[in-house]
C-alpha positions in Angstrom: 147.4 189.5 108.8 144.0 189.7 110.5 143.3 190.7 114.1 141.8 188.0 116.1 138.3 189.6 116.4 137.8 192.8 114.6 138.1 191.9 110.9 137.3 188.2 111.0 133.5 188.5 110.6 133.8 191.2 108.1 136.2 189.2 105.9 133.9 186.2 106.1 130.9 188.3 105.1 132.8 189.7 102.1 133.9 186.1 101.1 130.3 184.9 101.4 129.0 187.8 99.4 131.6 187.2 96.7 130.8 183.5 96.7 127.1 184.2 96.4 127.6 186.7 93.5 129.9 184.2 91.8 127.3 181.4 92.2 124.5 183.7 90.9 126.7 184.6 87.9 127.4 181.0 87.2 123.7 180.1 87.4 122.8 183.1 85.0 125.6 182.0 82.5 124.4 178.4 82.5 120.8 179.6 82.3 121.6 181.8 79.2 123.7 179.0 77.6 120.8 176.5 78.0 118.3 178.8 76.3 120.8 179.6 73.5 121.1 175.8 72.9 117.3 175.5 73.0 117.0 178.3 70.4 119.7 176.7 68.2 117.9 173.3 68.3 114.6 175.0 67.5 116.2 176.8 64.5 117.8 173.6 63.3 114.4 171.7 63.5 112.7 174.5 61.6 115.4 174.4 58.8 115.0 170.6 58.6 111.2 170.9 58.4 111.4 173.5 55.6 114.0 171.4 53.8 111.8 168.3 54.1 108.8 170.3 52.8 110.7 171.6 49.8 112.0 168.0 49.0 108.5 166.6 49.4 107.1 169.3 47.0 109.8 168.6 44.5 109.0 164.8 44.7 112.3 163.9 46.1 110.8 162.6 49.4 107.8 160.5 50.1 104.9 162.3 51.9 104.8 161.9 55.6 108.6 161.3 56.2 
């Protein structure tokens, strides 16, 4: 149990620090996930572009599509 004055502010500061660290970690995780998704989409677009280029060269796709 907490004493009425001595430990109250300390516990609140510790909780706030934990909350801030947790929020920072969450933001970092979402930021990293977002950029991984961006890199994946870019890689998929590059594969699609290469595949379309090969198909166009082989005459399987009309130019410009």
